[in-house]
All heavy atoms as an XYZ file, in Angstrom:
884
protein
N       0.828     -1.207     -0.006
C      -0.007      0.000      0.011
C       0.858      1.261     -0.001
O       0.618      2.167     -0.787
C      -0.903     -0.046      1.233
C      -1.822      1.100      1.333
S      -3.326      0.639      0.500
C      -4.367      1.862      0.992
N       1.876      1.337      0.873
C       2.727      2.524      0.900
C       3.561      2.632     -0.347
O       3.851      3.746     -0.803
C       3.601      2.516      2.150
O       4.572      1.486      2.046
N       3.908      1.475     -0.942
C       4.672      1.516     -2.213
C       3.809      2.121     -3.320
O       4.266      2.903     -4.149
C       5.131      0.126     -2.620
C       6.277     -0.399     -1.779
C       6.716     -1.740     -2.299
C       7.840     -2.265     -1.426
N       8.329     -3.558     -1.923
N       2.536      1.775     -3.297
C       1.593      2.301     -4.290
C       1.439      3.815     -4.111
O       1.456      4.578     -5.090
C       0.246      1.604     -4.149
C      -0.793      2.039     -5.137
C      -0.408      1.771     -6.580
O       0.309      0.793     -6.824
O      -0.867      2.520     -7.452
N       1.295      4.273     -2.861
C       1.191      5.709     -2.616
C       2.469      6.437     -3.016
O       2.415      7.511     -3.624
C       0.901      5.947     -1.143
C      -0.552      5.937     -0.836
C      -0.770      6.401      0.579
N      -0.113      5.434      1.447
C      -0.221      5.352      2.748
N      -0.960      6.210      3.370
N       0.387      4.459      3.463
N       3.587      5.866     -2.749
C       4.879      6.481     -3.128
C       4.979      6.587     -4.637
O       5.426      7.589     -5.195
C       6.043      5.669     -2.561
N       4.543      5.505     -5.339
C       4.562      5.544     -6.800
C       3.639      6.608     -7.355
O       4.012      7.337     -8.275
C       4.169      4.158     -7.306
C       4.895      3.812     -8.607
C       4.620      2.401     -9.092
N       4.753      1.421     -7.998
C       3.932      0.427     -7.777
N       2.884      0.206     -8.589
N       4.110     -0.409     -6.786
N       2.451      6.700     -6.794
C       1.523      7.743     -7.222
C       2.022      9.139     -6.926
O       1.892     10.053     -7.728
C       0.152      7.556     -6.569
C      -0.692      6.481     -7.267
C      -2.040      6.447     -6.711
N      -1.925      5.766     -5.398
C      -2.909      5.488     -4.580
N      -4.135      5.840     -4.881
N      -2.711      4.871     -3.443
N       2.628      9.313     -5.748
C       3.207     10.593     -5.380
C       4.336     10.973     -6.340
O       4.436     12.086     -6.817
C       3.740     10.589     -3.940
C       4.255     11.936     -3.481
C       4.645     11.969     -2.031
N       5.603     10.923     -1.709
C       5.417      9.984     -0.754
N       4.348      9.985     -0.022
N       6.347      9.082     -0.526
N       5.199     10.003     -6.676
C       6.262     10.257     -7.631
C       5.702     10.609     -9.009
O       6.211     11.503     -9.676
C       7.208      9.061     -7.713
C       8.120      8.977     -6.550
C       9.324      8.112     -6.843
O       9.626      7.912     -8.037
O       9.946      7.684     -5.873
N       4.647      9.921     -9.412
C       4.047     10.229    -10.701
C       3.425     11.633    -10.685
O       3.555     12.419    -11.643
C       2.950      9.186    -11.042
N       2.780     11.965     -9.538
C       2.212     13.289     -9.411
C       3.270     14.367     -9.423
O       3.159     15.387    -10.100
C       1.466     13.352     -8.064
C       0.224     14.197     -8.115
C      -0.623     14.154     -6.847
N       0.096     13.895     -5.631
C      -0.062     12.832     -4.834
N      -0.920     11.890     -5.154
N       0.636     12.688     -3.717
N       4.396     14.131     -8.723
C       5.470     15.088     -8.690
C       6.142     15.227    -10.063
O       6.526     16.312    -10.481
C       6.484     14.734     -7.622
C       6.001     14.950     -6.230
C       6.970     14.482     -5.174
O       7.953     13.739     -5.511
N       6.725     14.848     -3.924
N       6.272     14.105    -10.783
C       6.855     14.154    -12.103
C       5.976     14.966    -13.035
O       6.435     15.767    -13.844
C       7.085     12.739    -12.634
N       4.660     14.765    -12.921
C       3.705     15.520    -13.738
C       3.789     17.002    -13.407
O       3.798     17.874    -14.292
C       2.300     14.993    -13.528
C       1.251     15.695    -14.353
C       1.450     15.503    -15.836
O       1.991     14.472    -16.264
O       1.085     16.429    -16.585
N       3.844     17.352    -12.112
C       3.982     18.745    -11.704
C       5.270     19.335    -12.239
O       5.290     20.491    -12.677
C       3.942     18.863    -10.173
C       2.538     18.762     -9.517
C       2.674     18.714     -8.007
C       1.692     19.893     -9.973
N       6.339     18.573    -12.173
C       7.613     19.074    -12.686
C       7.554     19.315    -14.185
O       8.099     20.320    -14.676
C       8.752     18.081    -12.323
C      10.127     18.615    -12.601
C      10.406     19.922    -11.866
O      10.010     20.071    -10.702
O      11.032     20.803    -12.487
N       6.897     18.428    -14.908
C       6.734     18.651    -16.361
C       5.921     19.924    -16.627
O       6.273     20.728    -17.478
C       6.060     17.441    -17.001
C       6.981     16.301    -17.332
C       6.296     15.296    -18.241
N       5.173     14.638    -17.588
C       5.248     13.518    -16.851
N       6.424     12.921    -16.695
N       4.193     12.987    -16.309
N       4.849     20.110    -15.844
C       4.025     21.322    -16.033
C       4.828     22.565    -15.685
O       4.712     23.569    -16.370
C       2.783     21.226    -15.156
C       1.770     20.237    -15.656
C       0.595     20.118    -14.688
O       0.525     20.880    -13.707
O      -0.227     19.210    -14.901
N       5.637     22.503    -14.640
C       6.466     23.651    -14.290
C       7.484     23.961    -15.371
O       7.738     25.107    -15.709
C       7.197     23.391    -12.980
C       6.328     23.501    -11.759
C       7.159     23.339    -10.506
N       6.269     23.149     -9.366
C       6.383     22.189     -8.469
N       7.382     21.318     -8.558
N       5.547     22.076     -7.484
N       8.071     22.875    -15.948
C       9.050     23.078    -17.016
C       8.389     23.747    -18.240
O       8.923     24.671    -18.860
C       9.681     21.764    -17.410
N       7.167     23.288    -18.563
C       6.428     23.860    -19.696
C       6.139     25.330    -19.372
O       6.296     26.202    -20.257
C       5.124     23.067    -19.969
C       4.215     23.829    -20.914
C       5.464     21.703    -20.508
N       5.676     25.584    -18.172
C       5.368     26.971    -17.790
C       6.624     27.851    -17.824
O       6.587     28.988    -18.309
C       4.768     26.990    -16.378
C       4.135     28.320    -16.043
C       3.415     28.319    -14.691
N       2.542     27.187    -14.519
C       2.605     26.312    -13.494
N       3.500     26.472    -12.574
N       1.741     25.311    -13.413
N       7.765     27.328    -17.347
C       9.010     28.124    -17.400
C       9.438     28.406    -18.825
O       9.841     29.523    -19.144
C      10.153     27.361    -16.682
C      10.154     27.511    -15.187
C      11.442     27.015    -14.603
N      11.651     25.588    -14.870
C      11.375     24.597    -14.020
N      10.912     24.864    -12.850
N      11.603     23.350    -14.371
N       9.298     27.407    -19.722
C       9.632     27.658    -21.127
C       8.701     28.712    -21.742
O       9.141     29.598    -22.467
C       9.547     26.362    -21.926
C      10.720     25.454    -21.722
C      10.797     24.366    -22.800
N       9.597     23.526    -22.854
C       9.404     22.411    -22.158
N      10.358     21.996    -21.359
N       8.334     21.719    -22.290
N       7.422     28.607    -21.392
C       6.463     29.575    -21.941
C       6.778     31.001    -21.428
O       6.757     31.940    -22.180
C       5.058     29.186    -21.465
C       3.987     29.577    -22.431
C       2.613     29.103    -22.006
N       2.459     27.649    -22.178
C       1.756     26.893    -21.383
N       1.098     27.376    -20.370
N       1.665     25.590    -21.609
N       7.063     31.104    -20.151
C       7.397     32.423    -19.549
C       8.688     32.962    -20.176
O       8.801     34.146    -20.493
C       7.485     32.342    -18.027
C       8.132     33.571    -17.442
C       6.102     32.117    -17.436
N       9.710     32.093    -20.317
C      10.972     32.535    -20.910
C      10.746     33.007    -22.322
O      11.323     34.024    -22.760
C      11.965     31.398    -20.869
N       9.921     32.270    -23.106
C       9.657     32.649    -24.497
C       8.961     33.999    -24.510
O       9.270     34.867    -25.325
C       8.804     31.575    -25.173
C       8.620     31.809    -26.637
C       7.810     30.729    -27.340
N       8.005     29.402    -26.807
C       7.019     28.570    -26.433
N       5.744     28.932    -26.565
N       7.251     27.373    -25.958
N       7.977     34.203    -23.610
C       7.270     35.460    -23.555
C       8.200     36.609    -23.191
O       8.136     37.716    -23.788
C       6.125     35.376    -22.515
C       5.266     36.600    -22.482
C       4.131     36.521    -21.469
N       3.529     35.209    -21.332
C       3.330     34.585    -20.161
N       3.657     35.157    -19.037
N       2.769     33.399    -20.137
N       9.084     36.376    -22.258
C      10.056     37.415    -21.862
C      10.980     37.758    -23.022
O      11.313     38.929    -23.228
C      10.828     37.000    -20.634
C      10.005     36.973    -19.365
C       9.399     38.321    -19.042
O      10.074     39.353    -19.212
O       8.201     38.357    -18.645
N      11.465     36.742    -23.724
C      12.358     37.015    -24.891
C      11.608     37.821    -25.952
O      12.141     38.764    -26.500
C      12.833     35.700    -25.492
C      13.981     35.053    -24.741
C      14.614     33.952    -25.548
N      13.694     32.939    -26.035
C      13.375     31.816    -25.385
N      13.927     31.554    -24.238
N      12.518     30.968    -25.916
N      10.349     37.429    -26.207
C       9.531     38.155    -27.190
C       9.341     39.609    -26.735
O       9.476     40.551    -27.546
C       8.177     37.450    -27.341
C       7.458     37.851    -28.593
C       6.194     37.037    -28.815
N       6.256     35.661    -28.358
C       5.374     35.066    -27.574
N       4.298     35.723    -27.163
N       5.489     33.816    -27.198
N       9.032     39.824    -25.468
C       8.860     41.181    -24.973
C      10.144     41.990    -25.055
O      10.135     43.176    -25.393
C       8.381     41.169    -23.521
C       6.947     40.802    -23.374
C       6.504     40.820    -21.933
N       5.115     40.433    -21.803
C       4.524     40.178    -20.672
N       5.195     40.229    -19.558
N       3.263     39.853    -20.636
N      11.290     41.344    -24.786
C      12.551     42.022    -24.900
C      12.839     42.456    -26.344
O      13.328     43.567    -26.587
C      13.683     41.152    -24.373
N      12.536     41.565    -27.279
C      12.720     41.920    -28.697
C      11.815     43.072    -29.092
O      12.254     44.024    -29.741
C      12.476     40.674    -29.610
C      12.388     41.063    -31.038
C      13.584     39.656    -29.390
N      10.563     43.000    -28.687
C       9.627     44.074    -29.034
C      10.077     45.377    -28.371
O      10.043     46.459    -28.999
C       8.177     43.710    -28.569
C       7.271     44.892    -28.650
C       7.655     42.578    -29.424
N      10.528     45.336    -27.123
C      11.000     46.523    -26.451
C      12.225     47.113    -27.171
O      12.374     48.321    -27.249
C      11.385     46.170    -24.994
C      10.860     47.145    -23.998
C      11.190     46.746    -22.584
N      10.375     45.617    -22.133
C      10.853     44.466    -21.615
N      12.148     44.302    -21.481
N      10.056     43.523    -21.256
N      13.090     46.229    -27.661
C      14.255     46.712    -28.359
C      13.897     47.335    -29.679
O      14.545     48.294    -30.113
C      15.209     45.550    -28.571
C      16.644     45.806    -28.187
C      17.575     44.660    -28.464
N      17.090     43.455    -29.019
C      16.998     42.300    -28.362
N      17.376     42.210    -27.132
N      16.544     41.223    -28.947
N      12.891     46.809    -30.357
C      12.548     47.254    -31.710
C      11.629     48.480    -31.725
O      11.640     49.230    -32.695
C      11.917     46.136    -32.496
C      12.838     44.963    -32.842
C      12.051     43.895    -33.586
C      14.021     45.421    -33.654
N      10.824     48.674    -30.688
C       9.905     49.804    -30.707
C      10.663     51.059    -30.287
O      11.529     51.014    -29.396
C       8.748     49.596    -29.730
O       9.245     49.293    -28.466
C       7.847     48.472    -30.221
N      10.362     52.173    -30.953
C      11.026     53.417    -30.582
C      10.594     53.903    -29.207
O       9.463     53.655    -28.783
C      10.607     54.396    -31.683
C       9.357     53.831    -32.227
C       9.443     52.354    -32.035
N      11.473     54.559    -28.549
C      11.192     55.075    -27.221
C      10.302     56.335    -27.347
O      10.668     57.250    -28.047
C      12.475     55.452    -26.476
C      13.446     54.337    -26.358
C      13.043     53.356    -25.293
C      14.104     52.340    -25.031
N      14.119     51.200    -25.893
N       9.171     56.313    -26.744
C       8.283     57.481    -26.785
C       8.638     58.394    -25.626
O       8.772     57.940    -24.484
C       6.814     57.033    -26.658
C       6.275     56.226    -27.825
C       4.841     55.824    -27.560
C       6.341     57.041    -29.090
N       8.712     59.617    -25.955
C       9.013     60.582    -24.869
C       7.715     60.986    -24.207
O       6.814     61.448    -24.842
C       9.699     61.839    -25.437
C      11.065     61.530    -25.939
C      11.665     62.796    -26.452
N      13.007     62.568    -26.877
C      13.774     63.441    -27.495
N      13.289     64.654    -27.734
N      14.976     63.173    -27.856
N       7.665     60.792    -22.946
C       6.487     61.151    -22.197
C       6.721     62.519    -21.565
O       7.821     62.879    -21.216
C       6.195     60.152    -21.064
C       6.027     58.772    -21.580
C       4.564     58.426    -21.676
N       4.399     57.048    -22.045
C       3.730     56.655    -23.069
N       3.157     57.543    -23.845
N       3.607     55.391    -23.345
N       5.680     63.289    -21.443
C       5.797     64.546    -20.786
C       6.107     65.661    -21.770
O       5.923     65.518    -22.982
N       6.633     66.739    -21.254
C       6.848     67.936    -22.087
C       8.330     68.022    -22.432
O       9.150     68.461    -21.649
C       6.414     69.171    -21.293
C       4.971     69.076    -20.852
C       4.560     70.235    -20.066
N       4.121     71.247    -20.989
C       3.852     72.479    -20.655
N       4.028     72.863    -19.441
N       3.459     73.348    -21.560
N       8.639     67.611    -23.661
C      10.010     67.695    -24.157
C      10.017     68.514    -25.422
O       8.990     68.617    -26.119
C      10.571     66.290    -24.463
C      10.689     65.499    -23.169
O      11.035     66.024    -22.128
N      10.405     64.238    -23.262
N      11.135     69.017    -25.805
C      11.239     69.749    -27.050
C      11.064     71.234    -26.857
O      10.826     71.744    -25.770
N      11.215     71.918    -27.955
C      11.180     73.406    -27.901
C       9.779     73.939    -27.671
O       9.562     74.837    -26.924
C      11.759     73.982    -29.185
C      13.221     73.682    -29.358
C      13.782     74.455    -30.517
N      15.148     74.063    -30.802
C      16.195     74.441    -30.119
N      16.036     75.194    -29.052
N      17.406     74.034    -30.416
N       8.784     73.330    -28.355
C       7.437     73.873    -28.200
C       6.834     73.521    -26.861
O       5.917     74.201    -26.398
C       6.530     73.293    -29.312
C       6.728     73.897    -30.676
C       5.813     73.225    -31.669
C       6.466     75.386    -30.691
N       7.338     72.523    -26.195
C       6.762     72.105    -24.922
C       7.073     73.086    -23.794
O       6.515     72.992    -22.738
C       7.281     70.717    -24.555
N       7.983     74.018    -24.042
C       8.295     74.985    -22.997
C       7.174     75.996    -22.756
O       7.119     76.654    -21.752
C       9.535     75.781    -23.379
C      10.782     74.931    -23.429
C      11.960     75.792    -23.799
N      13.065     74.921    -24.137
C      14.128     75.299    -24.795
N      14.212     76.541    -25.191
N      15.081     74.467    -25.082
N       6.295     76.105    -23.735
C       5.212     77.094    -23.652
C       3.867     76.406    -23.473
O       3.659     75.299    -23.947
C       5.184     77.952    -24.929
C       6.494     78.607    -25.201
N       7.004     79.599    -24.398
C       7.416     78.413    -26.182
C       8.147     79.998    -24.888
N       8.436     79.293    -25.953
N       2.975     77.112    -22.840
C       1.648     76.572    -22.661
C       0.873     76.640    -23.996
O       1.331     77.266    -24.945
C       0.860     77.359    -21.591
O       0.688     78.725    -22.064
C       1.582     77.366    -20.275
N      -0.254     75.994    -24.024
C      -1.069     76.005    -25.239
C      -1.507     77.424    -25.583
O      -1.533     77.815    -26.734
C      -2.281     75.126    -25.013
C      -3.161     74.989    -26.238
C      -4.231     74.007    -26.027
N      -3.642     72.668    -26.026
C      -4.245     71.584    -25.628
N      -5.475     71.645    -25.190
N      -3.640     70.425    -25.658
N      -1.808     78.223    -24.582
C      -2.215     79.615    -24.816
C      -1.062     80.430    -25.391
O      -1.250     81.213    -26.315
C      -2.687     80.231    -23.483
C      -3.188     81.626    -23.638
C      -3.685     82.183    -22.354
N      -4.882     81.434    -21.939
C      -5.446     81.535    -20.763
N      -4.915     82.302    -19.841
N      -6.535     80.848    -20.468
N       0.140     80.214    -24.882
C       1.309     80.950    -25.407
C       1.585     80.553    -26.856
O       1.882     81.421    -27.693
C       2.527     80.689    -24.544
C       2.476     81.351    -23.181
C       3.615     80.941    -22.294
O       4.239     79.901    -22.537
O       3.907     81.694    -21.343
N       1.483     79.240    -27.133
C       1.697     78.812    -28.545
C       0.639     79.406    -29.452
O       0.933     79.809    -30.576
C       1.659     77.264    -28.601
C       2.916     76.662    -28.055
C       2.957     75.185    -28.362
N       1.842     74.450    -27.831
C       1.862     73.604    -26.812
N       3.023     73.368    -26.226
N       0.791     72.971    -26.414
N      -0.587     79.442    -28.988
C      -1.669     80.049    -29.802
C      -1.376     81.527    -30.038
O      -1.579     82.041    -31.161
C      -3.008     79.850    -29.116
N      -0.894     82.205    -28.997
C      -0.572     83.648    -29.165
C       0.562     83.827    -30.154
O       0.520     84.763    -30.975
C      -0.190     84.240    -27.806
N       1.556     82.971    -30.111
C       2.692     83.066    -31.042
C       2.158     82.918    -32.477
O       2.503     83.698    -33.363
C       3.748     81.986    -30.733
C       4.431     82.261    -29.422
C       4.772     81.899    -31.852
C       5.267     81.086    -28.899
N       1.338     81.892    -32.688
C       0.797     81.645    -34.038
C      -0.101     82.815    -34.463
O      -0.006     83.266    -35.624
C       0.011     80.303    -34.074
C      -0.755     80.155    -35.350
C       0.980     79.148    -33.851
N      -0.959     83.306    -33.594
C      -1.869     84.372    -33.977
C      -1.116     85.672    -34.290
O      -1.431     86.358    -35.270
C      -2.899     84.614    -32.867
C      -3.966     83.541    -32.716
C      -4.889     83.835    -31.539
C      -4.782     83.431    -33.997
N      -0.130     86.048    -33.443
C       0.632     87.282    -33.713
C       1.466     87.136    -34.961
O       1.592     88.085    -35.744
C       1.492     87.664    -32.525
C       0.652     88.218    -31.394
C       0.815     87.764    -30.112
C      -0.250     89.228    -31.607
C       0.065     88.262    -29.042
C      -1.007     89.781    -30.574
C      -0.843     89.273    -29.304
N       2.001     85.957    -35.198
C       2.769     85.750    -36.456
C       1.858     85.841    -37.646
O       2.184     86.457    -38.662
C       3.469     84.386    -36.407
O       4.266     84.304    -35.248
C       4.346     84.195    -37.647
N       0.672     85.242    -37.556
C      -0.287     85.316    -38.647
C      -0.730     86.758    -38.888
O      -0.876     87.191    -40.022
N      -0.982     87.501    -37.794
C      -1.368     88.924    -37.932
C      -0.269     89.720    -38.586
O      -0.536     90.599    -39.430
C      -1.722     89.502    -36.551
N       0.987     89.444    -38.210
C       2.123     90.164    -38.813
C       2.204     89.832    -40.308
O       2.458     90.707    -41.129
C       3.397     89.806    -38.107
N       1.990     88.555    -40.646
C       2.027     88.171    -42.069
C       0.911     88.847    -42.857
O       1.137     89.339    -43.967
C       1.951     86.636    -42.188
C       3.178     85.867    -41.772
C       2.873     84.368    -41.800
C       4.354     86.195    -42.667
N      -0.276     88.863    -42.278
C      -1.409     89.532    -42.937
C      -1.108     91.015    -43.114
O      -1.355     91.621    -44.162
C      -2.717     89.281    -42.178
C      -3.836     90.209    -42.662
C      -3.127     87.838    -42.288
N      -0.546     91.619    -42.053
C      -0.185     93.038    -42.142
C       0.860     93.302    -43.211
O       0.779     94.274    -43.963
N       1.863     92.433    -43.281
C       2.912     92.625    -44.328
C       2.287     92.525    -45.681
O       2.521     93.385    -46.557
C       4.021     91.586    -44.111
C       4.864     91.886    -42.875
C       4.924     91.514    -45.338
C       5.843     90.811    -42.490
N       1.449     91.493    -45.914
C       0.882     91.299    -47.236
C      -0.179     92.344    -47.544
O      -0.482     92.607    -48.736
C       0.303     89.899    -47.375
C       1.385     88.895    -47.590
C       2.026     88.184    -46.617
C       2.012     88.530    -48.810
N       3.014     87.408    -47.158
C       3.034     87.606    -48.481
C       1.819     88.917    -50.135
C       3.841     87.017    -49.472
C       2.607     88.326    -51.094
C       3.629     87.398    -50.780
N      -0.782     92.978    -46.533
C      -1.816     93.989    -46.816
C      -1.232     95.372    -47.053
O      -1.686     96.081    -47.940
C      -2.744     94.101    -45.606
O      -3.375     92.889    -45.352
N      -0.223     95.758    -46.295
C       0.276     97.139    -46.338
C       1.516     97.358    -47.188
O       1.873     98.503    -47.465
C       0.536     97.628    -44.912
C      -0.723     97.665    -44.076
C      -0.814     96.894    -42.939
C      -1.820     98.430    -44.446
C      -1.950     96.909    -42.165
C      -2.966     98.446    -43.688
C      -3.054     97.684    -42.544
N       2.192     96.288    -47.595
C       3.384     96.448    -48.398
C       3.045     96.051    -49.844
O       2.513     94.932    -50.082
C       4.546     95.578    -47.831
C       5.779     95.677    -48.728
C       4.850     95.966    -46.422
N       3.372     96.931    -50.777
C       2.991     96.695    -52.145
C       4.031     95.895    -52.961
O       3.680     95.049    -53.772
C       2.749     98.020    -52.892
C       1.521     98.732    -52.335
O       0.571     98.033    -51.943
O       1.512     99.968    -52.326
N       5.302     96.151    -52.710
C       6.380     95.508    -53.498
C       6.533     94.047    -53.063
O       6.691     93.690    -51.884
C       7.688     96.268    -53.250
C       8.774     95.758    -54.193
O       8.436     95.242    -55.265
O       9.947     95.905    -53.805
N       6.487     93.132    -54.059
C       6.567     91.713    -53.761
C       7.917     91.331    -53.160
O       7.984     90.520    -52.219
C       6.328     90.888    -55.053
C       6.376     89.377    -54.894
C       5.267     88.906    -53.950
C       6.295     88.688    -56.234
N       9.007     91.861    -53.663
C      10.348     91.561    -53.152
C      10.451     92.020    -51.689
O      10.999     91.315    -50.835
C      11.421     92.233    -53.992
N       9.893     93.184    -51.362
C       9.930     93.684    -49.993
C       9.050     92.810    -49.084
O       9.424     92.519    -47.946
C       9.487     95.148    -49.944
C       9.568     95.814    -48.575
C      10.973     95.754    -48.028
C       9.080     97.247    -48.680
N       7.897     92.362    -49.590
C       7.039     91.465    -48.824
C       7.800     90.205    -48.453
O       7.790     89.773    -47.299
C       5.819     91.036    -49.656
C       4.755     92.034    -49.740
C       3.615     91.460    -50.586
N       2.569     92.409    -50.832
C       1.554     92.209    -51.631
N       1.474     91.076    -52.309
N       0.627     93.114    -51.785
N       8.406     89.583    -49.466
C       9.141     88.350    -49.199
C      10.326     88.574    -48.256
O      10.567     87.726    -47.347
C       9.658     87.757    -50.531
C       8.553     87.229    -51.483
C       9.157     86.762    -52.798
C       7.739     86.154    -50.823
N      11.005     89.666    -48.386
C      12.124     89.991    -47.500
C      11.639     90.179    -46.041
O      12.242     89.673    -45.094
C      12.871     91.234    -47.946
N      10.508     90.856    -45.893
C       9.941     91.043    -44.545
C       9.449     89.736    -43.926
O       9.589     89.513    -42.728
C       8.814     92.082    -44.585
C       9.240     93.528    -44.806
C       8.038     94.419    -44.965
C      10.122     94.015    -43.655
N       8.859     88.865    -44.748
C       8.420     87.578    -44.236
C       9.590     86.718    -43.785
O       9.581     86.140    -42.691
C       7.579     86.839    -45.316
C       7.358     85.370    -44.934
C       6.266     87.536    -45.524
N      10.632     86.718    -44.594
C      11.845     85.958    -44.227
C      12.455     86.553    -42.962
O      12.853     85.820    -42.033
C      12.864     85.946    -45.379
C      14.198     85.417    -44.929
C      12.331     85.093    -46.526
N      12.530     87.878    -42.871
C      13.045     88.531    -41.693
C      12.191     88.226    -40.457
O      12.737     87.950    -39.382
C      13.095     90.049    -41.915
C      13.697     90.885    -40.758
C      15.167     90.544    -40.608
C      13.482     92.352    -41.007
N      10.891     88.216    -40.615
C      10.001     87.879    -39.502
C      10.248     86.456    -39.028
O      10.346     86.197    -37.815
C       8.552     88.047    -39.935
C       7.499     87.576    -38.904
C       7.501     88.482    -37.673
C       6.123     87.506    -39.525
N      10.383     85.538    -39.958
C      10.591     84.145    -39.589
C      11.971     83.940    -38.945
O      12.131     83.076    -38.082
C      10.427     83.232    -40.806
C       9.017     83.165    -41.349
C       8.947     82.272    -42.554
C       8.019     82.687    -40.302
N      12.930     84.733    -39.337
C      14.276     84.616    -38.734
C      14.300     85.230    -37.322
O      15.010     84.742    -36.460
C      15.319     85.282    -39.615
C      15.725     84.540    -40.873
C      16.628     85.380    -41.722
C      16.356     83.193    -40.524
N      13.542     86.290    -37.140
C      13.575     87.022    -35.844
C      12.559     86.477    -34.859
O      12.666     86.692    -33.658
C      13.345     88.529    -36.117
C      13.277     89.316    -34.840
C      14.460     89.082    -37.004
N      11.587     85.696    -35.356
C      10.534     85.182    -34.499
C      11.040     84.404    -33.271
O      10.529     84.655    -32.152
C       9.575     84.305    -35.315
C       8.352     83.785    -34.558
C       7.462     84.922    -34.160
C       7.602     82.837    -35.448
N      12.002     83.520    -33.371
C      12.474     82.834    -32.170
C      13.034     83.788    -31.124
O      12.794     83.617    -29.925
C      13.573     81.884    -32.661
C      13.247     81.659    -34.096
C      12.641     82.922    -34.591
N      13.740     84.830    -31.559
C      14.282     85.785    -30.585
C      13.138     86.574    -29.914
O      13.172     86.805    -28.703
C      15.232     86.771    -31.301
N      12.135     86.923    -30.695
C      10.992     87.644    -30.111
C      10.274     86.766    -29.088
O       9.910     87.243    -28.004
C      10.030     88.085    -31.248
C      10.684     89.115    -32.152
C       8.724     88.619    -30.671
C       9.918     89.417    -33.408
N      10.103     85.492    -29.410
C       9.446     84.586    -28.493
C      10.242     84.440    -27.217
O       9.662     84.462    -26.107
C       9.218     83.200    -29.161
C       8.782     82.159    -28.142
C       8.196     83.321    -30.263
N      11.545     84.300    -27.298
C      12.395     84.190    -26.112
C      12.333     85.453    -25.271
O      12.192     85.385    -24.043
C      13.847     83.837    -26.491
C      14.769     83.984    -25.316
C      13.920     82.425    -27.059
N      12.406     86.589    -25.926
C      12.361     87.854    -25.186
C      10.996     88.052    -24.534
O      10.908     88.449    -23.363
C      12.695     89.015    -26.123
C      14.163     88.948    -26.533
C      12.378     90.371    -25.435
C      14.531     89.923    -27.618
N       9.920     87.733    -25.238
C       8.588     87.989    -24.715
C       8.116     86.935    -23.718
O       7.458     87.293    -22.739
C       7.590     88.082    -25.878
N       8.476     85.676    -23.921
C       7.874     84.619    -23.125
C       8.844     83.818    -22.289
O       8.429     82.845    -21.640
C       7.126     83.635    -24.049
C       5.969     84.220    -24.869
C       5.413     83.177    -25.807
C       4.919     84.792    -23.998
N      10.079     84.204    -22.276
C      11.037     83.431    -21.474
C      10.735     83.578    -20.016
O      10.470     84.657    -19.496
C      12.472     83.933    -21.778
C      13.486     82.954    -21.252
O      13.106     81.781    -20.963
O      14.656     83.319    -21.105
N      10.745     82.471    -19.303
C      10.363     82.452    -17.875
C      11.557     82.605    -16.950
O      11.404     82.612    -15.744
C       9.647     81.144    -17.576
C       8.349     81.069    -18.266
C       7.552     79.881    -17.784
N       6.312     79.773    -18.487
C       6.057     78.861    -19.412
N       6.956     77.980    -19.704
N       4.888     78.854    -20.001
N      12.763     82.607    -17.472
C      13.937     82.768    -16.607
C      13.958     84.175    -16.009
O      13.640     85.163    -16.653
C      15.223     82.531    -17.382
C      15.445     81.066    -17.667
C      16.723     80.877    -18.383
N      16.321     80.483    -19.750
C      17.066     80.648    -20.820
N      18.263     81.217    -20.705
N      16.686     80.274    -21.978
N      14.369     84.265    -14.767
C      14.417     85.579    -14.127
C      15.837     85.936    -13.754
O      16.687     85.124    -13.642
C      13.558     85.597    -12.828
O      13.996     84.543    -11.997
C      12.100     85.427    -13.201
């Protein structure tokens, strides 16, 4: 009787060990797959990074609106096409400096 119980216990333990081995292989395969996917997917930057992220949505809207108003003003009040283009290029070149001077938060 005890030999039969020992044999059944050993069979049960062998079956459990096989199931654990299968589970370990499955987990290892899943981890390898996740590592490959993690390596291949680009890193997404979370939060506020970059040049535009320094300003709030309202500040960005103000920058766009004032730039648009300046462009409309240039195209409305200046007659010469070459002067219009020169002023637009000048505005676009000077715009970052204007934004830094007007909206920079450093004290």
